[in-house]
C-alpha positions as CSV (number, residue, x, y, z in Angstrom):
1,M,-46.8,47.0,-171.4
2,K,-47.6,43.4,-172.1
3,W,-46.1,42.5,-168.8
4,S,-48.3,45.0,-167.0
5,I,-51.5,43.7,-168.7
6,I,-50.6,40.1,-167.8
7,A,-49.8,41.1,-164.3
8,V,-53.1,42.8,-163.9
9,S,-54.9,39.8,-165.4
10,R,-53.2,37.5,-162.9
11,K,-54.3,39.7,-160.0
12,K,-57.8,39.6,-161.2
13,L,-57.6,35.8,-161.6
14,V,-56.3,35.4,-158.1
15,G,-59.1,37.6,-156.8
16,V,-61.7,35.5,-158.6
17,L,-60.3,32.3,-157.3
18,A,-60.2,33.6,-153.8
19,L,-63.9,34.7,-154.1
20,L,-64.9,31.2,-155.4
21,C,-63.1,29.6,-152.4
22,L,-64.9,31.8,-150.0
23,L,-68.3,31.1,-151.7
24,T,-67.6,27.3,-151.5
25,F,-66.8,27.6,-147.8
26,V,-69.9,29.5,-147.1
27,I,-72.2,27.1,-149.1
28,S,-70.6,24.1,-147.4
29,G,-71.3,25.6,-144.0
30,L,-74.9,26.2,-144.9
31,L,-75.4,22.6,-146.2
32,I,-73.9,21.2,-143.0
33,S,-76.1,23.4,-140.8
34,R,-79.1,22.4,-142.9
35,F,-78.5,18.6,-143.2
36,G,-75.7,17.7,-140.9
37,N,-78.0,17.2,-137.8
38,Q,-80.6,15.0,-139.6
39,P,-80.6,11.4,-138.3
40,A,-79.7,8.7,-140.8
41,T,-82.4,6.2,-141.6
42,T,-81.6,3.2,-139.4
43,I,-84.6,1.0,-140.2
44,P,-83.5,-1.9,-142.5
45,L,-86.5,-3.2,-144.3
46,H,-87.2,-5.7,-147.0
47,F,-90.5,-6.5,-148.7
48,T,-92.0,-8.2,-151.7
49,T,-95.4,-8.7,-153.2
50,Y,-97.6,-11.1,-155.1
51,S,-101.0,-10.8,-156.8
52,G,-102.9,-13.1,-159.0
53,A,-106.3,-14.5,-160.1
54,A,-107.5,-18.0,-159.4
55,P,-106.0,-20.3,-162.1
56,A,-109.2,-22.4,-162.3
57,P,-112.6,-22.5,-160.7
58,V,-112.1,-22.8,-157.0
59,T,-114.1,-25.2,-154.8
60,P,-112.7,-24.5,-151.3
61,T,-113.9,-26.4,-148.3
62,A,-116.6,-24.7,-146.2
63,T,-114.3,-24.7,-143.1
64,P,-110.5,-24.4,-142.7
65,T,-108.7,-27.6,-143.7
66,P,-106.5,-28.7,-140.7
67,R,-102.9,-29.1,-141.5
68,P,-99.9,-30.3,-139.5
69,P,-98.4,-27.6,-137.3
70,T,-95.7,-25.6,-139.0
71,P,-92.2,-26.2,-137.5
72,T,-91.0,-23.2,-135.7
73,P,-87.9,-22.1,-133.8
74,T,-87.8,-23.0,-130.1
75,Q,-87.9,-19.3,-129.3
76,G,-90.0,-18.2,-132.3
77,T,-92.0,-15.5,-130.5
78,S,-91.3,-13.2,-127.6
79,S,-94.0,-14.6,-125.3
80,G,-97.0,-16.9,-125.2
81,S,-97.6,-19.9,-127.3
82,P,-95.4,-20.0,-130.5
83,S,-98.5,-21.0,-132.5
84,Q,-100.4,-17.8,-131.6
85,P,-99.6,-14.1,-132.0
86,T,-98.9,-12.2,-128.8
87,T,-101.1,-9.4,-127.6
88,N,-98.4,-6.9,-128.8
89,E,-98.2,-8.5,-132.2
90,Q,-102.0,-8.5,-132.6
91,Q,-102.1,-4.8,-131.7
92,I,-99.5,-3.9,-134.2
93,A,-101.3,-5.9,-136.9
94,Q,-104.5,-3.9,-136.2
95,I,-102.5,-0.7,-136.5
96,V,-101.3,-1.8,-139.9
97,F,-104.8,-2.8,-140.9
98,Q,-106.1,0.6,-140.0
99,A,-103.2,2.2,-142.0
100,I,-104.2,0.1,-145.0
101,N,-107.8,1.3,-144.9
102,A,-106.7,4.9,-144.2
103,S,-104.6,4.7,-147.4
104,R,-107.6,3.3,-149.3
105,A,-109.9,6.1,-148.0
106,A,-107.3,8.7,-149.1
107,S,-107.6,7.3,-152.6
108,G,-111.4,7.2,-152.5
109,L,-111.7,3.5,-152.1
110,G,-113.8,1.5,-149.7
111,A,-112.4,-0.2,-146.6
112,L,-111.3,-3.8,-146.6
113,Q,-113.0,-6.1,-144.1
114,W,-110.8,-7.9,-141.6
115,S,-110.6,-11.7,-142.2
116,A,-109.6,-13.9,-139.3
117,A,-109.0,-16.8,-141.7
118,L,-106.6,-14.7,-143.8
119,A,-104.8,-13.5,-140.7
120,A,-104.4,-17.0,-139.4
121,G,-102.9,-18.1,-142.7
122,A,-100.6,-15.0,-142.7
123,H,-99.4,-16.0,-139.2
124,K,-98.5,-19.5,-140.5
125,H,-96.5,-18.0,-143.3
126,N,-94.7,-15.6,-140.9
127,L,-93.8,-18.6,-138.7
128,R,-92.3,-20.4,-141.8
129,M,-90.3,-17.3,-142.9
130,S,-89.0,-16.8,-139.4
131,A,-88.0,-20.5,-139.1
132,A,-86.2,-20.4,-142.5
133,D,-84.9,-16.8,-141.9
134,Q,-86.0,-16.1,-145.5
135,L,-88.4,-13.6,-147.1
136,S,-90.4,-15.5,-149.7
137,H,-94.0,-16.1,-150.8
138,Q,-93.4,-19.8,-151.0
139,L,-90.9,-21.6,-148.9
140,S,-89.6,-25.1,-149.3
141,G,-92.4,-27.6,-148.7
142,E,-95.1,-24.8,-148.5
143,P,-98.1,-24.6,-150.8
144,A,-98.5,-21.6,-153.1
145,I,-100.5,-18.7,-151.8
146,G,-103.6,-19.7,-153.6
147,T,-103.6,-23.1,-152.1
148,R,-102.8,-21.7,-148.7
149,I,-105.7,-19.3,-148.8
150,T,-108.1,-22.1,-150.0
151,D,-106.8,-24.4,-147.2
152,D,-107.7,-21.7,-144.7
153,G,-111.3,-21.9,-145.9
154,V,-111.5,-18.6,-147.9
155,R,-113.6,-18.6,-151.0
156,W,-111.7,-16.4,-153.5
157,T,-111.3,-15.5,-157.2
158,W,-108.4,-13.1,-156.7
159,C,-105.7,-13.1,-154.0
160,G,-102.6,-11.1,-153.2
161,E,-99.9,-11.0,-150.6
162,N,-97.4,-8.4,-149.3
163,I,-94.6,-9.5,-147.0
164,G,-91.7,-7.7,-145.4
165,Y,-89.5,-7.5,-142.3
166,T,-87.6,-4.9,-140.3
167,S,-85.3,-4.8,-137.3
168,T,-87.5,-2.1,-135.7
169,L,-89.6,-4.3,-133.3
170,S,-92.6,-1.9,-132.8
171,S,-95.5,-0.4,-134.6
172,S,-93.1,2.2,-136.0
173,G,-91.3,-0.4,-137.9
174,A,-94.5,-2.0,-139.2
175,L,-95.8,1.4,-140.3
176,W,-92.5,2.3,-141.9
177,L,-92.9,-0.8,-144.1
178,H,-96.4,0.3,-145.0
179,Q,-95.2,3.8,-145.8
180,M,-92.4,2.4,-148.0
181,M,-95.0,0.3,-149.9
182,M,-97.3,3.2,-150.4
183,A,-94.4,5.4,-151.6
184,E,-93.7,3.1,-154.6
185,K,-94.0,4.5,-158.1
186,P,-95.3,2.7,-161.2
187,P,-94.4,0.4,-162.7
188,N,-92.6,-1.0,-159.6
189,D,-95.5,-0.5,-157.2
190,G,-96.9,-4.0,-156.6
191,H,-97.3,-3.5,-152.9
192,R,-99.2,-0.3,-153.4
193,Q,-101.4,-1.8,-156.0
194,N,-102.3,-4.6,-153.7
195,I,-103.2,-2.2,-150.9
196,L,-105.3,0.0,-153.3
197,S,-106.7,-2.8,-155.5
198,T,-110.5,-2.9,-156.2
199,N,-110.1,-6.7,-156.7
200,F,-110.0,-7.2,-153.0
201,T,-112.6,-7.0,-150.3
202,M,-110.8,-8.4,-147.3
203,V,-107.4,-8.7,-145.7
204,G,-105.7,-10.5,-142.9
205,V,-102.6,-9.0,-141.4
206,D,-100.1,-10.7,-139.1
207,I,-97.1,-9.5,-137.2
208,L,-94.4,-11.9,-135.8
209,I,-91.5,-10.7,-133.7
210,D,-89.0,-13.4,-133.4
211,S,-85.9,-14.2,-131.3
212,H,-83.6,-13.0,-134.1
213,Q,-84.8,-9.5,-133.5
214,R,-86.9,-9.3,-136.7
215,L,-90.5,-8.1,-137.1
216,W,-92.1,-10.0,-139.9
217,L,-95.2,-8.7,-141.7
218,T,-97.6,-10.6,-143.9
219,E,-100.7,-9.1,-145.5
220,D,-103.0,-11.6,-147.3
221,F,-105.7,-10.1,-149.6
222,A,-108.7,-11.8,-151.2
223,N,-112.2,-11.2,-152.5
């Protein structure tokens, strides 16, 4: 009798195991059909942020202070003069600018004004990052952001900067960077805070597409 009971229990166990295997197979098939055809993210991107108040009363010059041209790679930009953004780069920068203000509007904030001076300073910084092939708010031999913005003739008491790059050389890549910044969660949301900050009233955005197949983004904020 003991043998019969044990035999029946083993049969039940085998049946249960077979049912579990069948369920596993079915669930695996459903997961593959649901997620297997989704494309993997192929947009490598990197970004960092800075924000800070003026360390002391600022007395900027009334007009931009000329500085020696920034050394750039011989093939720094895709076309045109290496010291000026191309038409395509300017168009992408405007798309990002519009995205910034759209994000602010969605949060009930006023639009930032476009600053040609900040955009020009952002372009100089992009050229430096491209030449050094390094993402940084202050490269070797470069002034800190506060000094840079002052040298560009901007009167400010609070400034900030978002920078990033991606290998997607189009507005899609630049907007993806913006979306990743806006998707940040506190307390690691410095980029998002800059974009939505009430300390800023203007922004300059620059895009640089270099010969190394990188799209560089610099957003300089001030009030």
